[in-house]
C-alpha positions in Angstrom: 0.0 0.0 0.0 1.2 3.5 -0.8 0.6 6.7 1.1 -2.6 8.6 0.1 -1.8 11.0 -2.7 -3.7 14.3 -3.2 -3.3 16.1 -6.5 -4.1 19.8 -6.6 -4.6 22.1 -9.5 -6.1 22.0 -13.0 -5.6 18.7 -14.9 -5.6 19.0 -18.7 -8.4 17.1 -20.5 -10.4 16.5 -17.3 -13.6 18.4 -16.6 -15.6 18.1 -13.4 -19.2 17.2 -13.7 -21.8 15.5 -11.6 -22.3 11.7 -12.1 -23.9 11.6 -15.5 -23.6 8.8 -18.0 -25.4 10.1 -21.1 -22.2 11.2 -22.8 -20.9 9.1 -25.7 -17.8 7.4 -24.4 -15.1 4.9 -25.3 -12.0 3.7 -23.5 -9.4 1.0 -23.4 -6.9 0.0 -20.7 -3.9 -2.2 -20.4 -1.9 -2.9 -17.3 1.6 -4.4 -17.1 2.9 -4.4 -13.6 3.1 -0.8 -12.5 2.9 0.6 -16.1 -0.4 1.7 -17.6 -1.8 2.4 -21.1 -5.1 4.2 -21.2 -7.2 5.7 -24.0 -10.4 7.5 -23.2 -12.8 9.8 -25.0 -15.6 11.6 -23.1 -15.9 8.8 -20.5 -17.0 9.4 -16.9 -14.3 8.5 -14.4 -16.4 5.8 -12.7 -16.6 4.0 -16.1 -12.9 4.3 -16.6 -12.4 2.8 -13.1 -14.7 0.0 -14.1 -12.0 -1.0 -16.7 -9.7 -1.6 -13.7 -12.3 -3.7 -11.9 -12.8 -5.8 -15.0 -9.1 -6.6 -14.8 -9.3 -7.9 -11.3 -8.8 -4.7 -9.3 -11.1 -3.9 -6.4 -12.2 -0.3 -6.8 -13.6 1.8 -4.0 -14.9 5.4 -4.6 -16.4 8.0 -2.2 -20.0 8.3 -3.6 -20.0 12.0 -2.5 -17.4 13.0 -5.0 -18.1 14.7 -8.2 -17.2 12.7 -11.2 -15.0 13.8 -14.1 -15.2 13.3 -17.8 -12.0 11.7 -19.0 -10.5 12.3 -22.4 -6.9 11.6 -23.3 -4.1 9.2 -24.1 -1.6 7.8 -21.6 1.1 5.6 -22.9 3.4 3.5 -20.6 3.0 5.8 -17.6 3.3 4.8 -13.9 0.1 3.8 -12.1 0.7 6.6 -9.6 1.0 9.3 -12.4 -2.1 8.0 -14.2 -4.2 8.1 -11.0 -2.9 11.6 -10.1 -4.2 12.8 -13.4 -7.5 10.9 -13.3 -8.6 11.9 -9.8 -7.5 15.5 -9.8 -7.7 17.2 -6.4 -9.0 14.1 -4.7 -6.9 11.5 -2.8 -6.2 8.0 -3.8 -4.5 4.9 -2.4 -3.2 2.0 -4.4 -2.8 -1.5 -3.0 -0.5 -4.0 -4.7 -0.3 -7.8 -4.9 2.3 -10.3 -6.3 1.3 -12.8 -8.9 3.8 -15.7 -8.8 3.9 -17.8 -12.0 6.1 -20.0 -14.1 7.7 -16.8 -15.7 8.5 -15.2 -12.4 6.8 -12.6 -10.2 4.4 -10.0 -11.5 3.5 -6.9 -9.4 -0.1 -5.8 -10.0 -2.6 -3.4 -8.5 -5.0 -5.2 -6.3 -7.2 -2.3 -5.1 -7.8 1.4 -5.8 -9.4 3.8 -3.2 -10.5 7.2 -4.3 -11.8 9.7 -1.7 -11.6 13.3 -0.5 -10.4 13.3 3.1 -11.5 10.0 4.7 -10.5 6.7 3.1 -13.3 4.9 5.0 -15.8 6.9 2.9 -14.8 5.0 -0.2 -17.4 2.3 -1.1 -17.2 -0.5 -3.7 -17.6 1.1 -7.2 -20.2 -1.5 -8.2 -21.0 -5.2 -7.3 -18.9 -7.8 -9.0 -20.5 -9.4 -12.0 -22.8 -12.2 -10.7 -23.1 -14.0 -14.0 -20.5 -15.0 -16.6 -20.3 -13.0 -19.8 -20.8 -16.0 -22.0 -20.2 -16.2 -25.8 -21.5 -19.1 -27.8 -19.5 -19.8 -30.9 -20.8 -21.0 -34.2 -19.7 -24.5 -33.2 -21.7 -24.3 -30.0 -18.6 -24.0 -27.8 -19.1 -21.5 -25.0 -16.5 -19.3 -23.4 -16.0 -16.1 -21.4 -16.0 -12.9 -23.5 -12.7 -11.2 -23.8 -10.4 -13.7 -22.0 -7.9 -16.4 -23.0 -5.7 -18.7 -21.1 -2.1 -19.2 -21.9 0.4 -21.9 -21.0 4.1 -21.2 -21.6 6.9 -23.7 -22.3 9.5 -24.3 -19.6 12.4 -21.9 -19.8 10.4 -19.2 -21.6 11.7 -15.6 -21.3 9.4 -13.3 -19.4 9.9 -10.8 -22.2 7.8 -13.2 -24.4 4.9 -12.6 -22.1 5.3 -8.8 -22.3 5.5 -8.9 -26.1 2.3 -11.0 -26.3 0.5 -8.6 -23.9 1.4 -5.7 -26.2 0.1 -7.5 -29.3 -3.2 -8.4 -27.5 -3.6 -5.1 -25.6 -3.9 -7.6 -22.8 -3.5 -7.6 -19.0 -2.6 -10.6 -16.8 -5.6 -10.9 -14.5 -4.6 -14.1 -12.7 -2.0 -16.9 -12.6 -3.4 -20.3 -11.7 -0.9 -22.5 -9.9 -1.3 -25.4 -10.7 -1.4 -25.8 -13.6 0.7 -22.6 -14.3 -1.9 -20.9 -16.6 -2.0 -17.2 -17.2 -5.5 -15.7 -17.5 -5.4 -12.7 -19.8 -8.0 -10.0 -20.2 -7.9 -8.9 -23.8 -8.1 -5.4 -25.2 -11.6 -4.2 -25.9 -11.3 -4.7 -29.7 -9.5 -8.0 -29.7 -11.7 -11.1 -30.4 -10.9 -14.3 -28.6 -10.3 -16.2 -31.8 -7.9 -13.7 -33.2 -6.1 -13.5 -29.8 -5.6 -17.3 -29.8 -4.1 -17.1 -33.3 -1.7 -14.4 -32.2 -0.8 -16.3 -29.1 -0.2 -19.5 -30.9 2.5 -17.8 -33.0 4.2 -16.2 -30.1 7.6 -17.6 -29.1 7.4 -19.5 -25.8 3.6 -20.2 -25.9 3.0 -23.9 -25.4 -0.8 -23.9 -25.5 -3.8 -21.5 -25.5 -7.5 -21.9 -24.9 -10.6 -19.7 -24.3 -11.8 -19.5 -20.8 -14.3 -22.3 -21.5 -17.8 -22.1 -20.0 -19.6 -25.3 -18.9 -23.2 -26.0 -18.1 -24.5 -27.7 -14.9 -26.0 -31.2 -15.4 -29.6 -30.6 -14.3 -31.7 -33.1 -12.5 -35.1 -33.9 -13.9 -38.4 -33.6 -12.0 -40.1 -37.0 -12.0 -43.2 -38.7 -10.6 -42.7 -41.6 -8.2 -44.9 -43.6 -5.9 -42.0 -44.2 -3.5 -42.1 -41.7 -0.7 -38.3 -41.8 0.0 -36.6 -41.9 3.4 -37.0 -38.2 4.1 -34.2 -35.9 5.2 -32.0 -36.8 8.2 -30.6 -33.6 9.5 -29.2 -35.1 12.7 -26.5 -37.3 11.3 -23.2 -37.3 13.1 -20.4 -36.7 10.5 -17.4 -38.9 10.1 -13.9 -37.6 9.4 -13.4 -38.1 5.7 -15.1 -35.1 3.9 -16.5 -34.6 0.4 -16.3 -31.3 -1.5 -19.4 -30.7 -3.7 -18.9 -28.5 -6.8 -22.3 -27.2 -7.6 -24.7 -24.3 -7.4 -24.1 -23.6 -3.7 -26.0 -24.4 -0.5 -29.2 -23.0 1.0 -28.0 -20.9 4.0 -30.6 -22.6 6.2 -28.5 -25.8 6.1 -25.1 -24.1 6.6 -24.9 -24.7 10.4 -25.7 -28.4 10.3 -23.1 -30.7 11.9 -22.3 -32.4 8.7 -21.6 -29.2 6.7 -17.9 -28.8 7.0 -17.9 -25.3 5.4 -18.9 -23.3 2.4 -17.0 -21.4 -0.3 -18.3 -19.2 -3.1 -15.8 -19.7 -5.9 -18.0 -17.6 -8.3 -17.6 -14.5 -6.1 -15.6 -15.1 -2.9 -16.7 -11.7 -1.6 -20.4 -12.8 -1.4 -22.0 -15.1 1.1 -23.0 -18.6 0.1 -26.4 -19.1 -1.6 -28.1 -21.5 -3.9 -30.3 -19.9 -6.6 -31.4 -23.2 -8.1 -31.4 -25.6 -5.2 -29.4 -28.1 -7.2 -26.3 -27.8 -5.1 -28.3 -28.1 -1.9 -29.7 -31.5 -3.0 -26.3 -32.8 -4.1 -24.8 -31.7 -0.9 -27.5 -33.5 1.1 -26.9 -36.7 -0.9 -23.1 -36.5 -0.5 -23.6 -36.1 3.3 -26.0 -39.0 3.6 -28.8 -36.8 4.8 -30.8 -37.6 1.6 -30.9 -41.3 0.6 -31.5 -42.0 -3.1 -34.4 -44.4 -3.9 -33.2 -48.0 -3.7 -30.3 -47.2 -1.4 -29.9 -48.0 2.3 -30.3 -45.1 4.7 -27.0 -44.0 6.3 -26.3 -44.5 10.0 -23.6 -41.8 10.1 -23.0 -38.8 7.9 -20.1 -37.4 5.8 -18.8 -33.9 6.3 -19.5 -31.8 3.2 -17.6 -28.7 1.9 -20.2 -27.0 -0.3 -18.4 -25.1 -3.1 -20.5 -22.8 -5.3 -19.0 -23.1 -8.8 -22.1 -22.0 -10.9 -23.5 -18.6 -11.5 -27.2 -17.8 -11.4 -27.6 -18.9 -15.0 -26.1 -22.3 -14.3 -22.7 -21.8 -15.9 -19.2 -22.2 -14.7 -15.8 -21.6 -16.3 -12.3 -23.1 -16.4 -10.9 -20.5 -14.1 -13.7 -20.8 -11.5 -13.2 -24.6 -11.4 -9.4 -24.3 -11.1 -9.8 -21.8 -8.3 -12.2 -24.2 -6.6 -9.7 -27.1 -7.0 -7.0 -25.1 -5.4 -9.2 -24.0 -2.5 -10.3 -27.6 -1.7 -6.7 -28.8 -1.8 -5.7 -26.1 0.7 -8.7 -27.1 2.9 -7.4 -30.6 3.1 -10.5 -32.3 1.4 -9.5 -35.1 -0.9 -12.8 -36.3 -2.4 -14.6 -34.1 -4.9 -18.0 -34.4 -6.6 -18.6 -32.6 -9.9 -21.9 -32.1 -11.6 -21.1 -30.3 -14.8 -20.8 -31.7 -18.2 -19.8 -30.8 -21.8 -18.6 -32.6 -24.9 -15.9 -29.9 -25.0 -12.7 -31.0 -23.3 -10.2 -28.5 -22.0 -6.5 -29.4 -21.9 -5.9 -27.0 -19.0 -8.8 -28.4 -17.0 -7.5 -31.9 -17.6 -4.1 -30.9 -16.4 -5.5 -29.4 -13.3 -7.6 -32.4 -12.5 -4.7 -34.8 -13.3 -2.6 -32.8 -10.8 -5.3 -33.0 -8.2 -5.6 -36.8 -8.7 -1.8 -37.3 -8.6 -1.8 -35.5 -5.2 -4.2 -37.8 -3.6 -7.6 -36.5 -4.6 -10.4 -38.8 -5.8 -12.8 -37.0 -8.2 -16.3 -38.2 -9.1 -18.4 -36.7 -11.9 -21.9 -37.2 -13.3 -22.0 -39.1 -16.6 -24.9 -37.1 -18.0 -28.6 -37.4 -18.4 -28.8 -38.1 -22.1 -28.3 -41.7 -23.1 -26.1 -41.0 -26.1 -23.0 -43.0 -25.2 -21.0 -39.9 -26.0 -18.3 -39.1 -23.4 -18.7 -35.8 -21.6 -16.2 -34.0 -19.5 -15.0 -33.9 -16.8 -16.5 -37.4 -16.4 -14.5 -38.8 -19.3 -11.1 -37.5 -18.1 -8.8 -40.4 -17.1 -8.4 -39.1 -13.6 -12.1 -38.8 -12.9 -14.6 -41.6 -11.9 -17.7 -41.3 -14.1 -21.0 -42.3 -12.5 -24.1 -43.3 -14.3 -27.6 -43.7 -13.0 -29.8 -46.6 -11.7 -33.5 -46.9 -11.0 -34.7 -47.8 -7.5 -34.9 -51.5 -8.5 -31.3 -51.6 -9.6 -31.9 -51.4 -13.4 -30.2 -48.8 -15.5 -32.1 -45.5 -15.5 -33.3 -45.0 -19.0 -31.9 -41.4 -19.3 -28.5 -42.2 -17.9 -25.6 -41.7 -20.2 -23.5 -44.9 -20.8 -20.3 -46.0 -22.4 -16.8 -47.3 -21.7 -16.0 -44.1 -19.8 -18.6 -44.8 -17.2 -17.1 -46.7 -14.2 -20.0 -47.0 -11.8 -23.7 -46.9 -11.7 -25.5 -45.7 -8.6 -29.2 -44.8 -7.7 -30.3 -41.7 -9.7 -33.6 -40.8 -8.0 -34.3 -39.0 -4.8 -37.1 -37.2 -3.0 -36.2 -33.8 -1.4 -38.6 -31.3 0.2 -41.6 -33.1 -1.3 -40.3 -33.1 -4.9 -38.9 -36.2 -6.8 -35.8 -35.8 -8.9 -33.8 -38.0 -11.2 -30.3 -37.5 -12.6 -26.7 -38.7 -12.5 -26.1 -35.5 -10.4 -27.7 -37.7 -7.7 -25.7 -40.8 -8.6 -22.3 -39.1 -8.5 -22.5 -37.5 -5.0 -23.9 -40.8 -3.7 -20.8 -42.6 -5.0 -18.7 -40.0 -3.3 -20.7 -40.5 -0.1 -20.1 -44.3 -0.3 -16.3 -43.8 -0.6 -16.1 -41.3 2.2 -18.3 -43.3 4.6 -16.1 -46.4 4.0 -13.0 -44.3 4.4 -11.4 -45.8 1.3 -11.6 -46.4 -2.4 -14.5 -48.1 -4.2 
């Protein structure tokens, strides 16, 4: 953190106005360590600061301040000089972080505070985006708009990264360790496809992908004459926990003895929630509190770490999932259940999952609710145990996916809060429950 800086006097090309956003505006920003490149034309300062937020910087602004209209061009200037010219006579504080990666350490801004006299008056500029900005390509593949992931060959010169960032107008937003992937926010006019072409030709680049987006495998509402075993909220948990990657957890269940904890990987700044209820059901199944139809009720429970990995639209991304894997590893949980699926495989995701498996994690995934025989990921990765679905009588559920990649079949139907559901998203957490409750491998 640096000392608050107050800039007095007239700043060329900045004019003070009240917050007003009707003016036509355009801007682009690139950050490389402590150096900044900014172009802006008739853009309110809060919108300029939003560009920083989109690049992973937390921005706090005193809402009582007048805004400024920003027009100008700053080329390879220090962050301090740029902020002095942007905020005018107001004060600011910059906070910094270190991003350690395969190419060495990067120093990046982590937070910006803009205020008049009292730093505590600065409030978050705006809420973090609650849903992913998803693009669906002509081939049906989904990815996050304006981002790519880069993996560099061993021994690559850090200057190769800087050269690539200049070509892309890009900023390193995050370094994911493992698998040593750089997440890059592209310049405003740089399409993902073009960026990948440029990256593939850059010296030192080993591989590149979009930040893929994956859908949750939804359970199906079904009719059944079997009432189910109800929900046992009084189970005493054992010691071997399961992490459930899903839509979250209803807060009313967060304090139960078998809930080991919660983590919102979509937005760690927000409390846990579950917009769809899907994650709550899978967490209850993984804990033993909900018994699938045809299974034997549990006598003791399994601790569950509920990890929200899906946004409110039911999507997750490569980087959200890799963040979740790293969080679970640090939490000491070594069994994971995953309920997303796509025919699109990701080399970076496979590397991250392989790394987790090589370091003692056991990963289960739903095989899918369409009986196509087509492998879906992550279930089809070699390091993942794919689980298909059974009816209550032990026969294969008619909508369960199948194929050589499916290793186990478990009950696929359950009753929860008076509603009957079917899906391999029930089978998979139940398989994880069985392993945890036995304390070993299946």
